[in-house]
N, C-alpha and C positions, 0 to 999 in steps of 0.2 A: 650457688648453681640455680637455686630454684628462682630465685631473684632475677637472674639474667634469662630464664625461660620466661617467666611472667612478662618481661620488658620486651623481650622478642616477639610473643604470642600477641601482644599488645599493638605493637608496631605493624606486624602483619595484618591484623584486623583492621587496623585504622588504614591501611592502604587499600584493602579490598573494599571497604565501606566508600572511601573517597572516590574510587574508580568509577562506580556507579554514578555518583554526584557529578562526576566529570563529564561522563558519557552524556548525561541528561541536559549539561550545560552546551556541550557541543551540538547534539541534536538541536535544541531550542535557537542556537546560533544559525545554523543552517536554514531551519524552519523559517525565521524572521527575515534571512535575506529572500527565502521564496516568496514571503508575503509581501516584501517591498516590491519586488517584481510585479506580484500579481495586482498590486494596488496602483501601479503606474497607468497613466492614461494612454500611451502610446507605447509598445514594445515592439522590436524586431523578432525575426525568426530565432535568429540566435539567441537573444534574451529569453525567448520562451525554451528553448533547448536548456537554457541555463536553469531556468525555474524548476524543469523537471529533474535535472541534476541535483539541484539543492535538495528539493524534497526528498530525491531517493538517498541522499547522503544523511539528511536527518533520520531516516527509518533505520539507517546504519547503526547510529547511536543512540536514538530513543525509539523504542519497538512500538509503543502505543500512541499515535497522534491522532485522535479522531477527528479533529477540526481539518486535517490535511486532506481527508476526504473530499469534504465540500469543497476545499478550495481548490483541489485539483480538478473536480467536476466542473467547476465555475470557469476556471482557466481553459480547460478543453473545449468547452461550449463556445466561450468568446474567440478562441483562436480558430475553431472550425467556421465560425461566421466570418473571420478576416480572411479565411482562404488558406489556413495552415494546413498542409498535408499530413503531416505526422503526429496530429493530436492524439488520434485513437490509439497509435502504437504507443506512444510515450504514457498515455493514460493507462493502457493495459499493462505495461511493464511495471508502472507503479502499483497497481492493483495486486498483480501477482507477487510482488515482494511484499506488499501489506498483509498478503493472506498467508504468505509463507511465516510471516513474524507474528500474526494473529490470526490463528486458523479458525476462530469462531466469530469472525467479523461477518455476520449476515449480509449486511447492507453493501459490503463490498463483492461478495459473491454475486449479488442481483445485478450490481454495475457490469460485472464481468459477462454475465449471462447476457446483459443487455446490448454489450458492445459487440458479442458474437453474433446475436441475432441481427443486429442492424446491418452488419457487414456480411450476413448470408454465410457464416463460416460454419459450414456443416461438420466438418472435420472436428474443430475444437469443440464444438457443441457436444457432439457424440462421445469424445475423450472426457470432457466436463462431466457428462452424464454418467459415464464409467466410474469415474474417480468417486462421484456422488453416492452411486450405488454400493460401493465397496465401503465407504464411511457410514452409510445409512445404519448398519449394525450397532455403532457405538453411539451414534446421536440421530434422532428422529428429525431433526431440523434438515440433515441431508437428505432424508426421504423426500421432504418437501421441496428442496431445491432440485432433487432430480426429476420429480414431477414437473416442475417448471421448464427445465431444459427439454423435457420431453414433449410440453406443449409447444415450444418455440421450434423444435424439430419438425413437428407436424406441419406448422405454418408453412415452412420450405419444401416440404415434400409432398 
């Protein structure tokens, strides 16, 4: 009986440990597909949408992909120059999902503040400020982010 319990617990532990490895591999697969699109010389709007979809899927499987932040920023800037209208929307969706998975990614918060400021989105800026104010009790970095949002709000008012 004890041997059977040991064997069953071993296989259960093995299955849980390999599940994380599989998720990492699937996340890398989707991220590499997104990289391939980003490295293409010419892409259509449909391929740009696929790029954002692949990066979002990669985040579903692999929570922390720091190089994806720069890649998304570069693709967004290039697609804005090419006249792609939904670039900021897609970038913002990605950043929100990234922050949801990695709540202490300060660079991403700065990018979100920047997008809202560029668009003049006062409602979302004030909502973001309120959220940072609530979180500032647990972490002082949120207090700094709240101050940055306040300065951006002052520019528009």
